C-alpha positions in Angstrom: 13.0 -14.1 16.9 14.4 -11.6 14.4 18.2 -12.1 14.7 20.4 -14.6 16.4 24.1 -14.6 17.1 25.8 -17.3 15.1 29.2 -19.0 15.7 31.6 -19.7 12.8 33.6 -22.8 13.4 37.1 -23.4 12.1 37.3 -26.8 10.6 40.9 -27.4 11.6 41.9 -29.5 14.6 41.4 -27.7 17.9 38.2 -25.8 17.0 38.1 -22.2 17.9 35.0 -20.1 18.7 35.2 -16.8 16.9 33.2 -13.8 15.8 29.4 -14.1 15.3 26.9 -12.8 12.8 23.1 -12.6 12.6 20.7 -15.5 11.7 19.6 -13.3 8.8 23.0 -13.9 7.3 23.1 -17.6 8.1 21.6 -18.7 4.8 24.4 -16.9 2.9 27.0 -18.8 4.9 25.6 -22.3 4.4 23.1 -23.5 1.9 21.3 -26.8 1.4 22.2 -27.6 -2.2 20.8 -31.2 -2.3 17.9 -30.1 -4.5 20.0 -28.0 -6.9 21.2 -29.1 -10.3 24.8 -28.7 -11.2 25.5 -25.6 -13.4 25.9 -26.4 -17.1 27.3 -24.1 -19.8 24.7 -25.3 -22.3 21.7 -24.6 -20.2 19.7 -21.3 -20.6 19.0 -19.8 -17.1 16.2 -17.3 -16.3 15.7 -15.0 -13.4 15.2 -16.9 -10.2 16.8 -20.2 -11.4 19.1 -21.7 -8.7 22.2 -23.9 -9.4 25.1 -25.6 -7.6 28.7 -24.8 -8.9 32.0 -25.5 -7.2 30.3 -26.3 -3.9 28.5 -22.9 -3.9 24.8 -22.1 -4.5 23.9 -19.4 -6.9 20.7 -17.7 -8.2 20.3 -16.1 -11.6 19.4 -12.4 -11.6 18.4 -12.4 -15.3 18.5 -14.4 -18.5 22.0 -15.9 -19.2 23.9 -18.8 -20.7 27.5 -20.0 -20.5 28.4 -17.5 -17.7 30.3 -19.4 -15.0 28.7 -18.4 -11.7 32.0 -18.2 -9.8 33.3 -15.5 -12.3 30.0 -13.7 -12.7 28.6 -13.1 -9.2 29.6 -9.6 -8.4 27.3 -6.7 -7.6 26.4 -6.0 -11.2 26.9 -9.5 -12.6 24.4 -12.1 -13.7 24.6 -14.5 -10.7 23.9 -13.9 -7.0 25.9 -16.1 -4.6 23.6 -17.7 -2.0 26.2 -19.5 0.1 28.4 -22.5 0.5 26.8 -25.9 0.0 26.3 -27.8 3.3 28.5 -30.8 3.6 26.7 -33.6 5.3 23.6 -33.3 7.5 22.8 -30.3 9.8 22.8 -31.1 13.6 19.6 -31.3 15.7 18.9 -29.5 19.0 16.1 -29.7 21.5 15.6 -27.2 24.3 14.9 -29.1 27.6 14.6 -26.0 29.8 13.1 -23.5 30.3 9.8 -24.7 29.0 7.8 -22.5 26.6 5.6 -20.1 28.7 7.6 -20.5 31.9 7.3 -17.7 34.5 10.4 -16.9 36.6 11.2 -14.4 39.3 13.6 -11.6 38.8 17.3 -12.6 39.6 16.4 -16.3 39.7 19.2 -18.6 38.5 17.4 -20.0 35.5 18.8 -23.3 34.1 19.1 -23.5 30.3 19.5 -27.1 29.2 19.5 -28.7 25.7 20.1 -32.0 24.0 22.0 -32.0 20.7 23.0 -34.6 18.1 24.6 -34.8 14.6 24.1 -37.6 12.2 27.6 -37.2 10.9 29.1 -37.5 14.4 31.0 -34.2 14.4 28.9 -32.0 16.7 31.0 -29.0 17.7 29.0 -26.9 20.2 25.7 -25.6 21.4 25.1 -21.9 21.9 22.3 -20.4 24.1 20.7 -17.0 23.4 18.4 -14.7 25.3 16.6 -12.5 22.7 19.4 -11.4 20.4 22.3 -11.9 22.8 24.5 -14.9 23.2 24.7 -16.0 26.9 27.0 -19.0 26.6 28.7 -21.6 24.4 29.3 -25.2 25.4 31.4 -27.6 23.4 30.8 -30.8 25.6 27.7 -32.3 27.1 25.8 -31.7 29.3 24.8 -28.6 27.4 23.6 -26.7 30.4 24.2 -23.3 32.0 22.6 -20.8 34.4 21.3 -17.3 33.7 20.4 -14.5 36.1 16.8 -13.8 35.1 16.2 -10.2 33.9 12.8 -8.6 34.3 10.6 -8.7 31.2 9.5 -11.0 28.3 12.2 -13.0 26.6 12.9 -15.6 24.0 15.4 -18.2 24.9 17.0 -20.3 22.1 19.6 -23.0 21.5 21.6 -23.5 18.3 23.9 -26.4 17.5 26.8 -26.2 15.1 28.9 -29.0 13.7 32.5 -29.0 12.6 31.7 -28.2 9.0 29.7 -25.0 10.1 26.3 -26.5 9.5 23.7 -25.1 11.8 20.6 -26.6 13.4 17.3 -24.9 13.4 17.0 -22.9 16.6 15.0 -24.4 19.4 13.1 -21.7 21.3 10.9 -20.9 24.3 9.2 -17.7 25.4 9.5 -16.9 29.1 8.3 -14.2 31.4 10.4 -12.8 34.2 8.4 -10.9 36.9 9.4 -9.1 40.0 9.6 -10.8 43.4 6.1 -9.7 44.3 4.7 -11.9 41.6 3.7 -9.0 39.4 4.1 -9.6 35.7 5.5 -6.6 33.9 3.7 -5.1 30.9 4.0 -6.5 27.5 5.3 -3.9 25.1 5.6 -3.8 21.3 6.5 -0.9 19.0 4.2 -1.2 16.0 5.5 1.8 14.1 8.1 2.8 12.9 10.0 -0.4 12.1 13.6 -0.9 13.0 16.0 1.0 10.7 13.1 2.6 8.8 14.3 5.5 6.7 13.0 9.1 7.0 14.0 12.5 5.7 14.4 15.7 7.7 10.9 17.2 8.0 9.0 13.9 7.7 6.4 13.1 10.4 7.2 9.9 12.4 4.3 8.1 14.0 5.6 6.3 17.1 2.8 3.8 18.0 3.1 1.1 20.6 0.9 -1.7 22.0 1.2 -1.9 25.8 -0.8 -4.4 27.8 -0.6 -5.9 31.3 -1.9 -9.4 32.1 -2.3 -8.9 35.8 -3.2 -5.2 36.1 -3.1 -2.2 33.8 -0.6 0.0 32.1 -0.6 3.4 33.8 2.2 5.2 32.0 4.1 5.1 28.7 7.2 7.3 28.2 8.5 7.9 24.7 12.0 9.0 24.1 14.2 10.0 21.1 17.8 9.5 22.2 18.1 11.5 25.4 15.0 13.7 24.7 11.7 12.7 26.3 9.0 13.2 23.5 5.9 12.6 25.6 4.3 10.7 28.5 0.9 9.1 27.9 -1.3 7.6 30.6 -4.1 6.1 28.5 -4.3 4.4 25.1 -3.9 4.8 22.3 -0.2 5.1 23.0 0.8 7.0 19.9 2.8 10.2 19.4 3.6 12.0 16.1 6.7 14.1 15.8 8.7 15.8 13.0 12.3 14.9 12.3 14.6 17.9 12.6 18.1 16.6 12.0 19.8 13.8 10.1 21.4 10.8 11.7 20.6 7.6 13.4 18.0 8.1 16.1 17.0 5.7 18.9 13.3 5.6 19.7 12.8 4.2 23.2 9.5 3.4 25.0 9.1 2.6 28.7 5.8 1.2 29.9 4.9 1.0 33.6 2.1 -1.0 35.2 0.0 -0.2 38.3 2.4 -2.1 40.6 5.5 -0.3 39.4 6.9 -2.9 37.1 8.3 -1.6 33.8 9.1 -2.9 30.3 11.2 -1.3 27.7 11.5 -1.5 23.9 13.4 0.4 21.3 13.9 0.8 17.6 16.4 2.8 15.5 15.3 5.1 12.6 17.6 6.5 10.0 17.0 10.2 9.2 18.7 11.6 6.1 18.9 15.2 5.0 16.2 16.5 2.8 17.0 16.3 -0.9 19.0 19.3 -2.2 18.9 18.8 -5.9 21.3 15.9 -6.4 21.4 16.0 -10.2 23.5 19.0 -10.7 26.2 18.4 -13.4 24.7 15.0 -14.5 24.2 14.3 -18.1 20.6 13.8 -19.4 19.7 10.2 -20.5 19.5 9.6 -24.3 18.6 6.3 -25.8 21.5 4.8 -27.7 24.2 6.8 -25.9 27.1 4.9 -24.5 27.1 4.5 -20.7 29.5 2.7 -18.3 28.7 0.7 -15.2 28.2 3.0 -12.3 27.6 6.1 -14.4 24.9 8.5 -13.2 22.3 10.2 -15.3 19.3 12.5 -14.8 16.0 11.7 -16.4 12.5 12.9 -15.7 13.7 14.7 -12.5 15.2 11.5 -11.1 18.8 10.2 -10.7 19.7 6.8 -12.1 22.9 4.6 -11.9 23.8 2.4 -14.8 24.3 -1.2 -13.6 24.5 -3.1 -16.9 26.4 -1.0 -19.5 25.2 -2.9 -22.5 21.5 -2.5 -21.7 21.9 1.1 -20.4 23.4 2.0 -23.8 20.7 0.2 -25.8 18.7 2.3 -28.3 15.6 0.3 -27.4 14.0 3.0 -25.2 10.8 1.0 -24.9 12.8 -1.6 -23.0 15.6 0.3 -21.1 14.6 4.0 -20.7 15.2 4.6 -17.0 12.0 4.5 -15.0 9.9 4.0 -18.2 11.0 1.1 -20.3 9.5 -2.3 -19.7 12.8 -3.8 -18.4 14.5 -0.7 -17.2 15.2 -2.2 -13.7 17.4 -4.8 -15.3 19.7 -2.0 -16.5 19.4 0.8 -14.0 19.1 1.6 -10.3 16.8 4.4 -9.2 18.7 6.7 -6.8 15.8 9.0 -6.1 14.3 12.3 -7.1 16.4 15.2 -8.2 14.3 18.0 -6.8 10.6 18.5 -5.8 9.0 21.8 -6.9 6.7 23.6 -4.3 3.0 22.9 -4.0 0.6 25.9 -3.9 -3.0 26.1 -2.9 -5.5 29.0 -2.7 -7.8 29.0 0.4 -9.8 32.1 -0.8 -11.4 33.1 -3.0 -12.7 29.9 -4.8 -11.9 29.3 -8.4 -14.5 30.9 -10.7 -15.7 33.2 -7.9 -17.4 36.5 -8.6 -16.0 39.6 -6.9 -17.6 43.0 -6.5 -16.0 46.1 -8.1 -14.2 48.4 -5.7 -15.0 46.1 -2.7 -12.0 44.9 -0.7 -11.4 41.1 -1.0 -9.0 38.9 0.9 -6.8 36.6 -1.1 -5.0 33.9 0.8 -2.5 31.4 -0.5 -0.1 28.9 1.0 2.8 26.8 -0.3 4.9 23.8 0.9 8.0 22.1 -0.3 8.5 18.4 0.4 12.3 18.4 0.1 13.2 21.9 1.4 11.7 25.2 2.3 9.9 28.1 0.6 12.2 31.0 0.0 9.6 33.3 -1.8 5.9 33.4 -2.4 4.4 36.0 -4.7 0.8 36.8 -5.6 -0.4 38.4 -8.8 -3.7 39.7 -10.3 -3.1 39.3 -14.0 0.4 40.9 -14.3 0.2 43.1 -11.2 2.1 42.0 -8.1 -0.2 42.2 -5.1 2.3 41.0 -2.5 5.4 38.9 -1.7 6.8 37.1 1.4 9.6 34.8 2.4 7.2 32.7 4.4 5.0 29.8 3.2 1.7 31.7 3.5 0.5 35.0 2.2 -2.8 36.9 2.7 -3.4 40.3 0.9 -6.4 42.6 0.6 -7.1 43.5 -2.9 -9.7 46.0 -4.2 -10.4 45.3 -7.9 -10.8 48.4 -10.0 -12.0 47.1 -13.3 -14.8 44.7 -14.3 -14.2 41.5 -16.2 -12.2 38.2 -15.8 -9.0 38.3 -13.8 -6.4 35.6 -13.4 -5.0 35.3 -9.8 -1.7 33.5 -9.8 0.7 32.5 -7.0 4.4 31.7 -7.7 6.4 29.8 -5.1 10.2 29.4 -5.2 12.0 27.0 -2.9 15.5 27.0 -1.5 16.8 25.0 -4.5 15.4 27.6 -6.9 12.7 25.2 -8.1 9.6 27.2 -9.0 5.9 26.4 -9.5 2.7 28.4 -10.2 -0.9 28.0 -9.4 -3.8 30.0 -10.9 -7.5 30.6 -10.4 -10.0 32.6 -12.4 -12.3 35.2 -10.8 -14.8 37.6 -12.4 -15.2 41.2 -11.2 -18.7 42.7 -11.6 -20.4 46.0 -10.9 -23.7 44.3 -10.3 -25.4 45.2 -7.0 -25.6 41.6 -5.8 -23.6 38.4 -6.6 -23.9 34.8 -5.4 -21.7 31.8 -6.3 -22.4 28.1 -5.7 -19.2 26.7 -4.1 -20.6 23.2 -3.6 -21.4 20.8 -5.2 -19.4 20.9 -8.4 -20.9 19.8 -11.7 -20.3 16.2 -12.6 -20.4 14.9 -9.0 -22.3 11.7 -8.5 -24.3 10.9 -5.3 -25.8 7.7 -4.1 -29.6 7.8 -3.6 -30.3 8.4 0.1 -27.1 10.3 0.9 -27.0 14.0 1.5 -25.7 16.6 -1.0 -24.0 19.5 0.8 -25.0 22.8 -0.9 -22.8 25.9 -0.2 -22.9 29.4 -1.5 -21.1 32.7 -1.1 -23.1 35.9 -1.5 -22.1 39.6 -1.5 -24.1 42.8 -1.8 -22.7 46.1 -3.2 -25.4 48.1 -1.3 -27.3 46.8 1.7 -26.9 43.4 3.3 -27.7 39.8 2.3 -31.1 39.0 3.7 -31.7 35.5 2.3 -30.0 32.7 0.3 -32.4 30.1 -1.2 -31.3 26.8 -2.5 -33.0 25.1 -5.5 -32.9 21.6 -7.0 -34.5 21.3 -10.5 -36.3 24.6 -9.9 -37.8 23.5 -6.6 -36.7 25.4 -3.5 -35.3 23.0 -1.0 -34.0 25.3 1.8 -33.2 28.8 2.8 -30.4 30.3 5.0 -30.3 33.8 6.4 -26.8 33.8 7.9 -23.4 33.1 6.5 -22.0 30.6 5.9 -24.9 29.8 3.6 -25.2 26.0 3.3 -27.7 23.1 3.6 -27.6 19.3 3.4 -30.1 18.2 0.9 -31.1 14.5 0.4 -32.4 13.8 -3.1 -35.4 11.5 -3.2 -35.2 10.3 -6.9 -32.6 9.0 -9.3 -31.3 11.1 -12.2 -29.7 14.5 -12.9 -30.2 17.5 -10.6 -29.6 21.1 -11.5 -28.7 22.9 -8.2 -28.4 26.6 -7.8 -28.7 29.4 -5.2 -30.7 32.6 -5.2 -29.5 35.6 -3.1 -31.7 38.5 -1.9 -30.4 41.7 -0.4 -32.0 44.2 2.0 -32.0 46.6 -1.0 -34.5 44.4 -2.7 -32.1 43.0 -5.3 -32.2 39.3 -6.3 -29.8 37.2 -8.4 -29.1 33.5 -9.2 -25.8 31.6 -9.2 -24.7 29.5 -12.1 -26.1 26.0 -11.7 -24.2 22.8 -11.0 -25.5 19.6 -12.5 -25.0 16.4 -10.4 -26.2 12.8 -10.8 -28.0 10.7 -8.3 -27.4 7.0 -8.8 -28.7 3.8 -7.2 -26.4 2.2 -4.6 -23.7 0.9 -6.9 -23.2 -2.6 -5.5 -26.8 -3.6 -6.0 -26.8 -7.3 -7.0 -26.3 -9.8 -4.3 -24.0 -12.1 -6.3 -21.7 -10.2 -8.7 -19.5 -11.0 -11.7 -16.3 -8.9 -11.5 -13.8 -8.5 -14.3 -10.6 -6.6 -15.1 -10.4 -4.6 -18.3 -6.9 -4.2 -19.7 -5.8 -0.6 -20.5 -2.8 -2.1 -22.4 -1.9 -4.5 -25.2 -1.1 -8.1 -24.4 -1.5 -11.5 -26.2 -5.3 -11.1 -25.6 -5.2 -8.3 -28.1 -5.9 -4.6 -28.2 -7.8 -2.8 -25.4 -11.5 -3.3 -26.0 -13.8 -0.3 -26.4 -16.1 -0.4 -23.4 -19.3 -0.6 -25.5 -18.0 -3.9 -26.9 -17.5 -5.8 -23.6 -19.9 -8.6 -22.5 -23.1 -7.5 -20.8 -22.5 -10.1 -18.1 -20.1 -7.9 -16.0 -21.4 -6.2 -12.9 -18.2 -4.6 -11.7 -15.5 -3.5 -14.1 -12.0 -2.9 -12.8 -10.1 -0.6 -15.1 -6.5 -1.9 -15.0 -4.4 0.1 -14.1 -3.7 3.6 -12.8 0.0 4.5 -13.2 2.5 5.6 -10.6 4.1 8.9 -11.4 7.5 8.6 -12.9 9.0 10.9 -10.3 7.6 8.6 -7.6 6.2 11.5 -5.6 3.0 9.8 -4.8 1.0 11.2 -7.7 -1.1 8.7 -9.7 -2.1 9.2 -13.3 -4.7 7.7 -15.6 -5.6 8.0 -19.2 -7.1 5.6 -21.7 -4.8 3.6 -23.9 -2.9 5.9 -26.4 -0.4 3.9 -28.3 2.1 1.0 -28.2 5.3 1.0 -30.2 5.1 -2.8 -30.5 1.6 -2.9 -32.0 -0.8 -1.1 -34.3 -3.6 -1.0 -31.8 -5.8 2.1 -32.2 -6.0 4.5 -29.2 -9.0 4.6 -27.0 -10.7 7.9 -27.5 -10.9 9.6 -24.1 -14.3 11.3 -24.7 -15.8 8.0 -26.0 -14.4 6.1 -23.1 -16.0 8.4 -20.6 -19.3 8.4 -22.5 -19.3 4.6 -22.8 -18.6 4.3 -19.1 -21.5 6.7 -18.2 -23.8 4.7 -20.4 -22.9 1.4 -18.7 -23.2 3.1 -15.2 -26.7 4.2 -16.2 -27.4 0.4 -16.6 -26.2 -0.3 -13.1 -22.6 -1.3 -13.9 -19.9 -0.2 -11.5 -16.5 1.0 -12.6 -13.5 1.0 -10.2 -10.0 2.1 -11.0 -7.4 -0.5 -10.1 -4.1 0.3 -8.4 -1.2 -2.0 -8.8 -1.1 -5.2 -10.9 1.7 -7.8 -11.1 4.5 -5.2 -11.5 2.6 -2.1 -10.4 3.7 0.1 -7.6 2.4 3.1 -5.6 4.6 5.5 -3.7 3.7 6.3 -0.1 6.9 7.0 1.8 6.3 10.5 3.1 3.6 12.9 4.1 4.1 14.7 0.7 3.7 11.4 -1.1 0.5 10.7 0.8 -0.9 14.2 0.0 -0.1 13.8 -3.7 -1.6 10.3 -3.8 -4.9 11.5 -2.2 -5.2 14.7 -4.3 -4.4 13.0 -7.6 -6.7 10.0 -7.1 -9.5 12.3 -5.9 -9.1 14.4 -9.1 -9.1 11.3 -11.3 -12.2 9.8 -9.7 -14.0 13.1 -10.1 -12.8 13.8 -13.6 -13.6 10.4 -15.1 -16.6 9.5 -12.9 -15.2 6.2 -11.4 -17.4 4.7 -8.7 -14.3 3.8 -6.6 -11.0 2.0 -6.3 -9.5 -1.5 -6.4 -6.4 -2.3 -4.5 -4.4 -4.9 -6.4 -0.9 -4.7 -4.9 1.1 -7.8 -5.7 4.8 -8.9 -5.5 6.1 -5.8 -7.4 4.5 -3.3 -4.9 6.8 -3.8 -1.9 3.8 -4.2 0.3 5.4 -5.7 3.4 4.7 -5.8 7.1 6.0 -2.6 8.6 6.2 -0.8 5.3 5.1 2.8 4.8 2.5 1.6 2.2 0.9 -0.6 4.7 0.8 2.2 7.3 -0.4 5.0 5.1 -2.6 3.4 2.5 -5.7 2.9 4.7 -5.6 6.5 5.9 -5.3 7.8 2.3 -8.2 5.6 1.1 -10.4 7.0 3.8 -9.5 10.5 2.9 -10.2 9.9 -0.8 -13.6 8.5 0.1 -14.4 11.6 2.2 -13.2 13.9 -0.5 -15.7 12.4 -3.1 -18.6 12.5 -0.7 -18.6 9.0 0.8 -19.9 5.7 -0.5 -16.9 5.0 -2.6 -16.9 1.4 -3.9 -13.7 -0.3 -2.5 -12.5 -3.7 -3.7 -9.3 -5.6 -3.1 -7.5 -8.4 -5.1 -4.5 -9.6 -3.1 -2.7 -12.8 -3.9 -3.5 -15.5 -1.4 -0.1 -15.5 0.4 -0.8 -11.8 1.4 -4.0 -12.9 3.3 -4.4 -16.6 4.0 -0.6 -16.9 4.1 -0.8 -15.1 7.5 -1.7 -18.5 8.9 1.7 -19.8 7.9 3.8 -16.8 8.8 3.1 -13.2 9.7 6.1 -11.2 8.4 7.3 -10.0 5.0 4.5 -10.5 2.4 2.8 -13.2 4.5 -0.5 -11.7 5.7 0.7 -8.2 4.7 -2.8 -7.3 3.4 -4.5 -8.1 6.7 -3.7 -4.7 8.4 -5.2 -3.0 5.3 -8.3 -5.2 5.5 -8.7 -4.6 9.2 -8.4 -0.8 8.8 -10.8 -0.7 5.9 -13.2 -3.5 6.7 -16.1 -1.1 7.5 -15.9 0.5 4.0 -14.7 -2.6 2.1 -17.2 -3.8 -0.5 -15.5 -6.9 -1.9 -12.4 -8.9 -1.2 -11.7 -11.2 -4.1 -8.4 -13.0 -3.4 -6.5 -14.3 -6.3 -6.6 -18.1 -6.1 -4.1 -18.5 -9.0 -0.3 -18.2 -9.8 0.7 -19.1 -6.2 0.0 -22.8 -5.9 -2.4 -24.5 -3.6 -4.0 -22.9 -0.5 -2.8 -24.0 3.0 -5.9 -24.0 5.3 -6.9 -25.1 8.8 -9.3 -27.8 7.5 -7.1 -30.3 5.9 -3.4 -31.4 5.9 -1.2 -29.8 3.3 -2.9 -27.5 0.7 -6.1 -27.5 -1.3 -5.1 -27.8 -5.0 -5.6 -24.9 -7.3 -8.9 -25.0 -9.2 -10.5 -27.4 -6.7 -13.8 -27.0 -4.9 -12.0 -27.3 -1.6 -9.7 -24.4 -2.4 -12.5 -22.1 -3.3 -14.6 -23.1 -0.3 -11.7 -23.1 2.2 -10.6 -19.6 1.0 -14.1 -18.2 1.6 -14.7 -20.1 4.8 -11.4 -18.7 6.3 -12.4 -15.1 5.4 -16.1 -15.4 6.5 -15.5 -17.4 9.7 -12.0 -16.2 10.7 -8.8 -18.0 11.2 -5.8 -18.0 13.5 -2.7 -16.1 12.4 1.0 -17.1 12.9 1.6 -14.3 15.4 -1.0 -15.7 17.8 -3.7 -13.2 16.9 -6.9 -14.0 14.8 -8.3 -12.7 11.5 -11.8 -11.6 12.4 -14.6 -12.6 10.1 -15.8 -10.5 7.2 -19.5 -10.5 6.1 -20.3 -13.0 3.5 -21.3 -10.2 1.0 -17.8 -8.8 1.3 -16.1 -12.0 -0.1 -15.8 -13.3 -3.7 -13.8 -15.9 -5.4 -10.9 -14.8 -7.7 -10.0 -17.0 -10.7 -8.4 -16.8 -14.1 -10.9 -16.7 -17.0 -9.1 -19.1 -19.4 -6.1 -21.2 -20.3 -3.8 -18.3 -21.1 -4.9 -15.6 -18.7 -2.8 -17.0 -15.8 0.1 -19.4 -15.3 -2.0 -21.7 -13.1 -5.2 -21.8 -11.1 -7.7 -22.3 -13.8 -10.9 -24.0 -12.4 -13.4 -26.1 -14.3 -16.7 -24.4 -14.7 -18.3 -27.4 -12.9 -16.0 -26.8 -9.9 -16.9 -23.1 -9.8 -20.6 -23.9 -9.8 -20.2 -26.5 -7.1 -18.2 -24.1 -4.9 -20.9 -21.4 -5.2 -23.6 -24.0 -4.3 -21.5 -25.2 -1.4 -21.0 -21.7 0.0 -24.6 -20.4 -0.5 -26.7 -23.6 -0.1 -24.4 -26.1 1.6 -24.7 -28.6 -1.3 -22.1 -30.1 -3.7 -19.3 -29.5 -1.2 -16.1 -31.5 -1.2 -14.4 -32.5 2.0 -14.5 -28.9 3.3 -17.8 -27.1 3.9 -18.9 -23.9 5.6 -20.3 -24.0 9.1 -23.6 -22.7 7.6 -24.8 -21.5 4.2 -23.9 -17.9 3.2 -26.8 -16.8 0.9 -25.3 -13.3 0.5 -21.9 -14.5 -0.8 -20.4 -11.8 -3.0 -19.7 -13.6 -6.3 -16.8 -14.3 -8.6 -13.9 -12.2 -9.9 -11.8 -13.0 -12.9 -8.7 -11.9 -14.8 -9.8 -10.8 -17.3 -12.6 -9.2 -19.4 -10.2 -9.1 -22.4 -9.1 -12.7 -22.1 -12.7 -13.8 -21.7 -13.6 -12.1 -25.0 -10.4 -13.6 -26.6 -11.6 -17.1 -25.5 -15.1 -16.7 -26.8 -16.7 -15.7 -23.5 -16.0 -19.1 -22.0 -16.0 -17.7 -18.5 -18.5 -14.8 -18.4 -21.4 -16.8 -20.1 -21.6 -19.9 -17.8 -20.4 -18.2 -14.6 -22.6 -15.1 -15.3 -25.6 -17.3 -16.0 -25.0 -19.2 -12.7 -24.8 -15.9 -10.8 -28.0 -14.7 -12.5 -29.8 -17.8 -11.4 -28.6 -17.3 -7.9 -29.8 -13.7 -7.9 -33.2 -15.0 -9.0 -33.3 -17.3 -6.1 -32.6 -20.5 -8.0 
């Protein structure tokens, strides 16, 4: 039940029943203040602290002292008003009929009946609802009315209100109303988009529904946008993608029909805004130390910001309050979005570094796109010579090079906002009678032993025709091809480096070799059964400076590099570079070349390196198709450039990962595309906080269980799920009342048992089991590395024995031993070194013993 109508009661004599508002707002009207301390002018309050003042409840937005909540609770003030404190006890209500699960016939006179009481003796009324609609209010017992049953699935609820405006918790029952023939209509749910989800003109909307029928089958699903029918589908999956074409509020309506003619209907509303058209024209550029007023707008790094706290906006401490950059910028500013997005350009032919024949016609093809507008001009140049121009988003020209040597081909795209971008590639023009280029693989690519390497080549002859292209690996011919496209899938048989090249032969008898590409064949990266996983800080914190990779403990099997950074323009692009500097420390930078060399040396020893996305305050941007494309292309390039073995998804409370969010919908698809881009077998790990996974047992909305759709979409490629069993209190679980305490054997075992054996979710579905080798325990490494959740080494060892051998268990035990259990993750490698390797040595030794069969 998402929203409920709520009565407000006038406390004067002769109570009146007046306008209603949603349940979502109920908590801001009345608040239980019994656990709140009275506000004090001498107390220092921090973000999140709650107090009671003048019969109102308030929450601190940030650090403050001696700021009276009643006078400082506006939009830009330090306190947020939570609601009026409840006076007395809230009433109680019980729904007598209908019963949960009742099945009624269409147009039946359904009896709704409830009992209600109030400890204070001032019960005012009981209100009944069907779904979100009030169907009656009763101020005297018996609290009973009749309702003409409407076809479909419904939630019936009753809410009691007392004379002070205190509300009961709703009593609910789910019912089914079928037609007179006894046919139950279809069950229909719109999975995406979510209600009131925001899009821009030109975005792709994926309308996906779940339609089932308990006593037959769904034979038709109609999808509508306002009065326009989008499509009619007769078989699952019931999904339709369409592009928004105009701004405004759009109703998306779905009608499902079963094989006996019964129908069900569901709808959501989406909000479509016009594509960005600049938005920063005339705004001043941010400068640290300049005076700003509340509400003032500035432009910075191609984004628009509004000043919320004038004093902090005007601070000269750029490290703290520079918009979008400073460590505390969100305390001072609001991000209002990107100013403008420059076009993106790509060459489809020829390839970068291709060799072209002198005086032979060559096709050059380029395309451009603009995420917030349209392409107004696309130009193509060979060095400084204009080859062609168009007002469209694609251009193909035929060019005949007249001189030998290197040539720069460049494309320049201009959008409707006059934003301009350029993309270049290099080609070489030769007068040799025969040329051949290796287009795949590229040097530096890593392949897992046993997987195929796709070899591709382009060949051209000045005289005669291409008669043969041969492919070589370390000087040994592995294949031949006599017809374009020239390609072959080669599976290396040994580890190490391979020099791959192609040889072309023409009918004129000429032969030539391509430049070679050097690739590396590695062993399957997740080799050990039980692994020790640790996070390496790419930043300064109380554990000290970032550690050169050649100085970390040898115990680590998988090293998570924390973290990749979201682009300041929030266009989906992700960046990574080793630590450079920190204005608050004298820590030396990490040399990029040495970082890469050290990583390669450790990989040669069998270590696995994954790049972590997120962190406690980290975010990624995946709101549009353009964001997703930028996310995929940037991470693909990072993995290939640095040689990472894969990715770690560590989205926490700062990431806005929620049920129904675009991140939740788009991230699995993006991860799959990245894995495909790098040739498959990417190592994928996840490190969610436990409310995002196990919390789905308690509730299945917001953050609760929000990782589960990601896990389900990626479970076939997921290598390790190491849930963070720290900083979030004990673990609720199905095996004991309450929660298993942090650091206990029961918590570690219960967490793994739920993931390996499955558990019921709050929405009535079930989390399906993972393999035992996909699950690891996530713990802090020492006393300062986390706020809570530290586990004694003895408990960690006991939990591992319990999970893998069935011994040393507490009151919770797995249904059977899991000898392939994944291992242990910790935050962090840096803190472990700071604390004298108090975690990696004993836990690493235990995992080594387990890998040796002990």
